[in-house]
MMTF fields as JSON, N, C-alpha, C and O atoms, coordinates in Angstrom:
{
  "mmtfVersion": "1.0.0",
  "mmtfProducer": "UNKNOWN",
  "numBonds": 479,
  "numAtoms": 480,
  "numGroups": 120,
  "numChains": 1,
  "numModels": 1,
  "chainsPerModel": [1],
  "groupsPerChain": [120],
  "chainIdList": ["A"],
  "bondAtomList": [4, 2, 8, 6, 12, 10, 16, 14, 20, 18, 24, 22, 28, 26, 32, 30, 36, 34, 40, 38, 44, 42, 48, 46, 52, 50, 56, 54, 60, 58, 64, 62, 68, 66, 72, 70, 76, 74, 80, 78, 84, 82, 88, 86, 92, 90, 96, 94, 100, 98, 104, 102, 108, 106, 112, 110, 116, 114, 120, 118, 124, 122, 128, 126, 132, 130, 136, 134, 140, 138, 144, 142, 148, 146, 152, 150, 156, 154, 160, 158, 164, 162, 168, 166, 172, 170, 176, 174, 180, 178, 184, 182, 188, 186, 192, 190, 196, 194, 200, 198, 204, 202, 208, 206, 212, 210, 216, 214, 220, 218, 224, 222, 228, 226, 232, 230, 236, 234, 240, 238, 244, 242, 248, 246, 252, 250, 256, 254, 260, 258, 264, 262, 268, 266, 272, 270, 276, 274, 280, 278, 284, 282, 288, 286, 292, 290, 296, 294, 300, 298, 304, 302, 308, 306, 312, 310, 316, 314, 320, 318, 324, 322, 328, 326, 332, 330, 336, 334, 340, 338, 344, 342, 348, 346, 352, 350, 356, 354, 360, 358, 364, 362, 368, 366, 372, 370, 376, 374, 380, 378, 384, 382, 388, 386, 392, 390, 396, 394, 400, 398, 404, 402, 408, 406, 412, 410, 416, 414, 420, 418, 424, 422, 428, 426, 432, 430, 436, 434, 440, 438, 444, 442, 448, 446, 452, 450, 456, 454, 460, 458, 464, 462, 468, 466, 472, 470, 476, 474],
  "bondOrderList": [1, 1, 1, 1, 1, 1, 1, 1, 1, 1, 1, 1, 1, 1, 1, 1, 1, 1, 1, 1, 1, 1, 1, 1, 1, 1, 1, 1, 1, 1, 1, 1, 1, 1, 1, 1, 1, 1, 1, 1, 1, 1, 1, 1, 1, 1, 1, 1, 1, 1, 1, 1, 1, 1, 1, 1, 1, 1, 1, 1, 1, 1, 1, 1, 1, 1, 1, 1, 1, 1, 1, 1, 1, 1, 1, 1, 1, 1, 1, 1, 1, 1, 1, 1, 1, 1, 1, 1, 1, 1, 1, 1, 1, 1, 1, 1, 1, 1, 1, 1, 1, 1, 1, 1, 1, 1, 1, 1, 1, 1, 1, 1, 1, 1, 1, 1, 1, 1, 1],
  "groupList": [{"groupName": "UNK", "atomNameList": ["N", "CA", "C", "O"], "elementList": ["N", "C", "C", "O"], "formalChargeList": [0, 0, 0, 0], "bondAtomList": [1, 0, 2, 1, 3, 2], "bondOrderList": [1, 1, 2], "singleLetterCode": "X", "chemCompType": "L-PEPTIDE LINKING"}],
  "groupTypeList": [0, 0, 0, 0, 0, 0, 0, 0, 0, 0, 0, 0, 0, 0, 0, 0, 0, 0, 0, 0, 0, 0, 0, 0, 0, 0, 0, 0, 0, 0, 0, 0, 0, 0, 0, 0, 0, 0, 0, 0, 0, 0, 0, 0, 0, 0, 0, 0, 0, 0, 0, 0, 0, 0, 0, 0, 0, 0, 0, 0, 0, 0, 0, 0, 0, 0, 0, 0, 0, 0, 0, 0, 0, 0, 0, 0, 0, 0, 0, 0, 0, 0, 0, 0, 0, 0, 0, 0, 0, 0, 0, 0, 0, 0, 0, 0, 0, 0, 0, 0, 0, 0, 0, 0, 0, 0, 0, 0, 0, 0, 0, 0, 0, 0, 0, 0, 0, 0, 0, 0],
  "groupIdList": [1, 2, 3, 4, 5, 6, 7, 8, 9, 10, 11, 12, 13, 14, 15, 16, 17, 18, 19, 20, 21, 22, 23, 24, 25, 26, 27, 28, 29, 30, 31, 32, 33, 34, 35, 36, 37, 38, 39, 40, 41, 42, 43, 44, 45, 46, 47, 48, 49, 50, 51, 52, 53, 54, 55, 56, 57, 58, 59, 60, 61, 62, 63, 64, 65, 66, 67, 68, 69, 70, 71, 72, 73, 74, 75, 76, 77, 78, 79, 80, 81, 82, 83, 84, 85, 86, 87, 88, 89, 90, 91, 92, 93, 94, 95, 96, 97, 98, 99, 100, 101, 102, 103, 104, 105, 106, 107, 108, 109, 110, 111, 112, 113, 114, 115, 116, 117, 118, 119, 120],
  "secStructList": [7, 7, 7, 7, 7, 7, 7, 1, 1, 7, 7, 7, 7, 2, 2, 2, 2, 2, 1, 7, 7, 3, 3, 7, 7, 7, 6, 6, 6, 7, 7, 7, 7, 1, 1, 7, 3, 3, 3, 3, 3, 3, 3, 7, 1, 1, 7, 3, 3, 3, 3, 3, 3, 3, 7, 7, 1, 1, 7, 7, 7, 7, 7, 7, 1, 6, 6, 1, 7, 4, 4, 4, 1, 1, 7, 3, 3, 3, 3, 3, 7, 6, 6, 7, 7, 1, 1, 3, 3, 3, 3, 3, 3, 3, 7, 6, 6, 7, 7, 3, 3, 3, 3, 3, 3, 3, 7, 1, 1, 1, 1, 7, 7, 3, 3, 3, 3, 7, 7, 7],
  "xCoordList": [83.055, 81.866, 81.2, 81.051, 80.813, 80.104, 78.61, 78.094, 77.927, 76.48, 75.808, 76.082, 74.933, 74.143, 72.681, 72.227, 71.964, 70.552, 69.763, 70.105, 68.721, 67.829, 66.887, 66.199, 66.855, 66.001, 64.623, 64.371, 63.731, 62.401, 61.299, 60.141, 61.636, 60.637, 60.33, 59.58, 60.888, 60.699, 61.909, 63.052, 61.642, 62.717, 63.042, 63.203, 63.138, 63.325, 64.755, 65.009, 65.694, 67.07, 67.611, 67.342, 68.36, 68.843, 69.766, 69.837, 70.469, 71.39, 70.652, 71.212, 69.392, 68.626, 68.34, 68.254, 68.191, 67.93, 69.12, 68.954, 70.311, 71.52, 71.786, 72.574, 71.138, 71.381, 70.738, 69.673, 71.391, 70.905, 69.773, 69.847, 68.73, 67.626, 68.095, 68.681, 67.83, 68.2, 66.981, 65.885, 67.173, 66.096, 65.923, 66.838, 64.781, 64.521, 63.916, 63.229, 64.183, 63.595, 63.067, 63.429, 62.225, 61.738, 62.881, 63.624, 63.019, 64.145, 64.021, 65.037, 62.811, 62.647, 62.708, 63.081, 62.344, 62.302, 63.234, 63.563, 63.657, 64.465, 63.649, 64.212, 62.33, 61.457, 61.172, 61.399, 60.672, 60.297, 59.102, 58.275, 58.999, 57.833, 56.539, 56.56, 55.419, 54.116, 53.763, 53.106, 54.186, 53.944, 55.29, 56.298, 55.277, 56.504, 57.094, 56.373, 58.38, 59.093, 60.44, 61.16, 60.77, 62.049, 62.855, 62.297, 64.154, 65.043, 66.275, 66.73, 66.801, 68.068, 68.854, 68.279, 70.159, 71.02, 72.143, 72.728, 72.415, 73.537, 74.279, 73.694, 75.556, 76.31, 77.499, 77.938, 77.993, 79.265, 80.009, 79.615, 81.06, 81.847, 81.108, 81.538, 80.007, 79.305, 77.885, 77.365, 77.239, 75.814, 75.471, 76.135, 74.418, 73.795, 72.398, 71.646, 72.047, 70.746, 69.981, 70.541, 68.732, 67.922, 66.643, 66.009, 66.276, 64.998, 64.241, 64.761, 63.018, 62.157, 60.864, 60.286, 60.414, 59.099, 58.379, 58.811, 57.271, 56.548, 55.101, 54.49, 54.557, 53.163, 52.44, 52.935, 51.252, 50.48, 49.004, 48.633, 48.163, 46.715, 46.151, 45.215, 46.718, 46.2, 47.377, 48.163, 47.5, 48.631, 48.174, 47.21, 48.875, 48.601, 49.654, 50.843, 49.221, 50.159, 49.507, 49.033, 49.487, 48.796, 49.721, 49.317, 50.943, 51.864, 52.358, 52.997, 52.064, 52.22, 53.585, 53.84, 54.478, 55.67, 56.962, 57.025, 57.98, 59.338, 59.892, 59.678, 60.593, 61.283, 60.369, 60.827, 59.102, 58.224, 58.355, 59.019, 57.758, 57.939, 57.162, 56.213, 57.587, 56.88, 57.023, 56.249, 57.999, 58.215, 57.043, 56.983, 56.106, 54.912, 53.912, 52.94, 54.145, 53.287, 54.173, 55.33, 53.631, 54.402, 55.529, 55.311, 56.734, 57.907, 58.843, 58.731, 59.75, 60.928, 62.083, 62.141, 63.002, 64.088, 65.433, 65.566, 66.426, 67.811, 68.623, 68.526, 69.42, 70.3, 71.731, 72.12, 72.507, 73.892, 74.79, 74.864, 75.471, 76.36, 77.772, 78.275, 78.402, 79.658, 80.805, 81.728, 80.775, 81.846, 81.381, 82.135, 80.144, 79.575, 79.632, 79.836, 79.449, 79.448, 78.06, 77.925, 77.04, 75.647, 75.173, 74.262, 75.795, 75.426, 75.143, 74.297, 75.834, 75.602, 75.375, 76.086, 74.387, 74.092, 73.254, 72.64, 73.248, 72.368, 71.11, 71.174, 69.968, 68.676, 67.935, 67.729, 67.543, 66.784, 65.463, 65.448, 64.362, 63.038, 62.253, 62.388, 61.426, 60.548, 59.17, 59.04, 58.137, 56.742, 56.171, 56.727, 55.082, 54.44, 53.987, 53.845, 53.76, 53.346, 54.56, 54.42, 55.743, 56.989, 57.36, 57.87, 57.114, 57.594, 58.884, 59.018, 59.823, 61.147, 61.488, 61.013, 62.312, 62.945, 64.405, 64.718, 65.3, 66.721, 67.403, 67.265, 68.132, 68.764, 69.997, 70.213, 70.805, 71.947, 71.551, 71.21, 71.589, 71.087, 72.251, 73.207, 72.153, 73.115, 72.363, 71.396, 72.792, 72.105, 73.158, 73.425, 73.751, 74.919, 74.59, 75.399, 73.446, 73.17, 71.928, 71.341, 71.526, 70.306, 69.091, 67.993, 69.289, 68.215, 68.662, 69.807, 67.757, 68.092, 68.386, 67.542, 69.572, 69.97, 69.672, 69.545, 69.56, 69.278, 69.286, 69.886, 68.62, 68.595, 68.897, 68.264, 69.846, 70.109, 69.54, 69.944, 68.612, 68.022, 69.091, 69.733, 69.275, 70.365, 70.017, 70.812, 68.873, 68.551, 67.249, 66.383, 67.122, 65.87, 64.946, 63.845],
  "yCoordList": [7.947, 7.199, 6.713, 7.478, 5.47, 4.899, 5.032, 4.582, 5.664, 5.837, 4.649, 4.347, 3.978, 2.892, 3.225, 3.336, 3.38, 3.725, 2.712, 2.408, 2.195, 1.28, 2.122, 3.005, 1.851, 2.598, 1.946, 0.982, 2.49, 1.9, 2.95, 2.605, 4.213, 5.272, 5.708, 6.663, 5.036, 5.414, 6.235, 5.871, 7.33, 8.259, 8.151, 9.16, 6.911, 6.724, 6.349, 6.06, 6.345, 6.058, 7.19, 8.361, 6.848, 7.856, 8.873, 10.018, 8.489, 9.41, 10.622, 11.718, 10.442, 11.578, 12.61, 13.803, 12.165, 13.111, 14.042, 15.154, 13.598, 14.4, 15.334, 16.273, 15.078, 15.875, 17.255, 17.403, 18.241, 19.624, 19.804, 19.297, 20.527, 20.845, 21.914, 22.921, 21.683, 22.625, 23.489, 22.97, 24.798, 25.712, 25.711, 26.099, 25.29, 25.244, 26.558, 27.25, 26.889, 28.068, 27.681, 26.639, 28.518, 28.308, 28.58, 29.547, 27.721, 27.871, 29.105, 29.664, 29.539, 30.671, 32.032, 33.022, 32.101, 33.392, 33.494, 34.595, 32.358, 32.364, 32.549, 32.576, 32.676, 32.863, 31.527, 30.458, 31.615, 30.403, 29.736, 30.421, 28.415, 27.729, 28.2, 28.713, 28.021, 28.401, 27.56, 28.045, 26.327, 25.416, 24.988, 24.927, 24.697, 24.279, 23.043, 22.1, 23.058, 21.948, 21.817, 22.8, 20.601, 20.347, 19.368, 18.46, 19.554, 18.621, 18.389, 19.276, 17.189, 16.835, 16.002, 15.197, 16.19, 15.413, 14.789, 15.418, 13.552, 12.819, 12.146, 11.883, 11.869, 11.207, 10.478, 10.732, 9.57, 8.915, 8.846, 9.525, 8.057, 8.005, 7.371, 7.511, 6.679, 5.967, 6.44, 6.229, 7.074, 7.377, 8.767, 9.311, 9.318, 10.547, 10.166, 9.533, 10.543, 10.224, 11.525, 12.502, 11.542, 12.733, 12.412, 11.386, 13.292, 13.206, 14.491, 15.584, 14.36, 15.513, 15.289, 14.203, 16.308, 16.294, 17.534, 18.66, 17.315, 18.405, 18.403, 17.344, 19.585, 19.721, 20.376, 21.34, 19.845, 20.404, 20.129, 19.119, 21.046, 20.871, 20.1, 19.314, 20.326, 19.739, 19.231, 20.025, 17.924, 17.343, 16.877, 16.122, 17.333, 16.904, 15.874, 16.188, 14.652, 13.573, 12.645, 11.564, 13.071, 12.292, 11.706, 10.8, 12.196, 11.695, 10.32, 10.194, 9.287, 7.923, 7.266, 6.238, 7.819, 7.058, 7.751, 8.973, 6.936, 7.367, 8.228, 7.923, 9.287, 10.177, 10.926, 11.395, 11.045, 11.966, 13.335, 13.426, 14.4, 15.742, 15.913, 16.692, 15.171, 15.205, 16.553, 16.859, 17.368, 18.692, 19.628, 20.713, 19.229, 20.039, 19.922, 20.675, 18.989, 18.807, 18.915, 19.324, 18.549, 18.636, 17.611, 16.429, 18.079, 17.225, 17.833, 19.01, 17.027, 17.553, 17.333, 16.321, 18.286, 18.254, 18.415, 19.142, 17.718, 17.878, 18.189, 17.479, 19.244, 19.624, 19.448, 20.042, 18.639, 18.383, 18.991, 18.506, 20.065, 20.797, 20.646, 21.539, 19.528, 19.169, 20.13, 20.238, 20.829, 21.794, 23.24, 24.169, 23.439, 24.751, 25.721, 26.921, 25.197, 26.094, 26.658, 27.548, 26.157, 26.58, 26.437, 27.14, 25.531, 25.295, 23.828, 23.51, 22.947, 21.511, 20.924, 21.253, 20.062, 19.494, 18.235, 17.989, 17.455, 16.299, 16.767, 17.446, 16.399, 16.769, 15.491, 14.599, 15.423, 14.291, 14.82, 15.794, 14.191, 14.607, 13.384, 12.294, 13.594, 12.535, 13.13, 14.207, 12.41, 12.811, 12.082, 11.069, 12.572, 11.895, 10.465, 9.653, 10.15, 8.786, 7.943, 6.924, 8.382, 7.653, 7.515, 6.473, 8.534, 8.592, 9.394, 10.355, 9.009, 9.608, 10.248, 9.824, 11.268, 11.848, 12.029, 12.579, 11.574, 11.771, 12.051, 11.289, 13.14, 13.507, 14.366, 14.93, 14.454, 15.348, 16.525, 16.336, 17.722, 18.913, 19.776, 20.005, 20.252, 21.21, 22.517, 22.562, 23.568, 24.85, 25.945, 26.671, 26.068, 26.94, 28.422, 29.252, 28.777, 30.19, 30.701, 31.703, 30.028, 30.405, 29.706, 29.8, 29.002, 28.21, 26.766, 26.455, 25.9, 24.481, 23.958, 24.055, 23.409, 22.888, 21.407, 20.91, 20.709, 19.291, 18.591, 19.061, 17.472, 16.618, 15.202, 14.703, 14.567, 13.154, 12.375, 12.583, 11.488, 10.687, 9.714, 9.023, 9.667, 8.895, 7.434, 6.545, 7.184, 5.838, 5.358, 6.164, 4.072, 3.503, 3.12, 2.626],
  "zCoordList": [90.815, 91.153, 89.861, 88.909, 89.836, 88.697, 88.954, 89.977, 87.999, 88.101, 87.436, 86.275, 88.162, 87.585, 87.827, 88.966, 86.736, 86.828, 86.03, 84.887, 86.619, 85.92, 85.059, 85.571, 83.764, 82.842, 82.853, 82.13, 83.691, 83.854, 83.95, 84.19, 83.768, 83.854, 85.278, 85.48, 86.253, 87.655, 88.08, 87.806, 88.743, 89.11, 90.594, 91.281, 91.08, 92.508, 92.899, 94.068, 91.95, 92.311, 93.176, 92.91, 94.192, 95.145, 94.472, 94.92, 93.415, 92.754, 92.18, 92.145, 91.725, 91.206, 92.288, 91.998, 93.525, 94.623, 94.837, 95.338, 94.463, 94.64, 93.453, 93.563, 92.34, 91.132, 91.265, 91.864, 90.707, 90.74, 89.722, 88.603, 90.124, 89.215, 88.238, 88.635, 86.951, 85.898, 85.577, 85.368, 85.539, 85.177, 83.663, 82.937, 83.189, 81.754, 81.281, 82.033, 80.022, 79.397, 78.018, 77.472, 77.476, 76.119, 75.149, 75.312, 74.139, 73.214, 72.331, 71.917, 72.036, 71.118, 71.808, 71.178, 73.105, 73.787, 74.993, 75.433, 75.523, 76.738, 78.001, 79.096, 77.877, 79.029, 79.711, 79.144, 80.934, 81.665, 80.993, 80.392, 81.084, 80.519, 81.187, 82.305, 80.492, 81.052, 82.269, 83.19, 82.28, 83.397, 83.971, 83.266, 85.255, 85.929, 85.248, 84.922, 85.043, 84.438, 85.139, 85.311, 85.539, 86.19, 85.352, 84.736, 85.333, 84.646, 85.5, 86.222, 85.404, 86.035, 85.042, 84.309, 85.013, 84.131, 84.951, 85.834, 84.631, 85.215, 84.068, 83.017, 84.265, 83.206, 83.797, 84.919, 82.994, 83.265, 81.936, 80.988, 81.838, 80.601, 79.434, 78.289, 79.696, 78.635, 78.381, 77.285, 79.355, 79.225, 79.741, 80.624, 79.163, 79.638, 80.11, 79.37, 81.329, 81.895, 82.11, 82.609, 81.743, 81.933, 82.667, 82.424, 83.558, 84.264, 83.994, 84.216, 83.518, 83.305, 84.06, 84.008, 84.756, 85.393, 84.877, 85.12, 84.156, 83.503, 83.961, 84.106, 84.187, 84.544, 83.381, 82.797, 83.041, 81.931, 82.165, 82.764, 81.682, 81.792, 80.608, 80.759, 79.437, 78.214, 77.387, 76.871, 77.263, 76.551, 75.178, 75.054, 74.153, 72.788, 72.41, 72.351, 72.155, 71.838, 70.827, 71.178, 69.575, 68.554, 67.494, 66.765, 67.392, 66.36, 66.8, 67.845, 66.006, 66.501, 66.323, 66.951, 65.486, 65.133, 65.544, 65.683, 65.73, 66.046, 64.9, 63.727, 65.248, 64.313, 63.351, 62.309, 63.677, 62.959, 63.63, 64.663, 63.097, 63.676, 64.992, 65.076, 66.0, 67.287, 67.982, 68.889, 67.574, 68.155, 67.89, 68.469, 67.024, 66.779, 67.926, 67.985, 68.825, 69.997, 71.241, 71.15, 72.391, 73.626, 73.62, 73.352, 73.918, 74.042, 75.084, 75.427, 75.569, 76.254, 75.299, 74.602, 75.271, 74.303, 74.997, 75.982, 74.455, 74.891, 73.644, 72.643, 73.703, 72.609, 73.104, 74.109, 72.407, 72.797, 71.731, 70.602, 72.117, 71.219, 71.772, 72.454, 71.48, 72.139, 71.841, 72.648, 70.709, 70.419, 70.591, 70.302, 71.058, 71.372, 70.188, 70.374, 68.97, 67.809, 67.509, 66.669, 68.178, 68.022, 66.574, 66.138, 65.846, 64.453, 64.163, 63.327, 64.839, 64.69, 66.075, 67.024, 66.18, 67.486, 67.336, 66.298, 68.393, 68.491, 69.195, 70.22, 68.639, 69.223, 69.615, 68.793, 70.873, 71.396, 71.938, 72.691, 71.563, 72.021, 72.473, 71.917, 73.497, 74.0, 74.247, 74.83, 73.794, 74.013, 75.222, 75.648, 75.777, 76.914, 76.601, 77.515, 75.331, 74.981, 74.564, 73.887, 74.979, 74.764, 73.292, 72.879, 72.51, 71.133, 71.136, 71.894, 70.302, 70.31, 68.976, 67.923, 69.042, 67.862, 68.228, 69.285, 67.368, 67.616, 66.286, 65.329, 66.242, 64.991, 65.196, 66.269, 64.141, 64.097, 63.221, 62.053, 63.758, 63.067, 62.609, 63.351, 61.366, 60.812, 60.607, 59.847, 61.269, 61.271, 61.131, 62.088, 59.959, 59.78, 59.673, 60.089, 59.138, 58.869, 59.593, 59.183, 60.656, 61.34, 60.767, 61.315, 59.656, 59.072, 59.062, 58.735, 59.419, 59.473, 58.075, 57.184, 57.881, 56.572, 56.422, 55.303, 57.521, 57.405, 58.732, 59.699, 58.77, 59.942, 59.476, 58.546, 60.108, 59.853, 61.032, 62.175, 60.753, 61.811, 62.317, 61.527, 63.639, 64.203, 64.466, 64.161, 65.009, 65.462, 64.819, 64.476, 64.663, 64.132, 65.264, 65.022]
}
């Protein structure tokens, strides 16, 4: 089946209704988030599609530019570790004000050695 999704910020495509909800956890503790958060992922041979629905009482979104350290505020994150080595991965982040961070991370010894920004 070929997945075709219009990238418009609206999550009303019928294919999303069929996707399984992924249980998210905090990356540092493995615990559930403080507020309910839902994610769904779909893919085909060319694209990865993500849907996130997050609930929050107080959203901090002040960092204004692409590829700045937006992870210091509220974001949703996707880590793609295609070889499952848990040392190198692609990191994608999106803020509520539609700011993005995308990079290739090298983390060989438990400490981040570098990030290469992927997209302009």
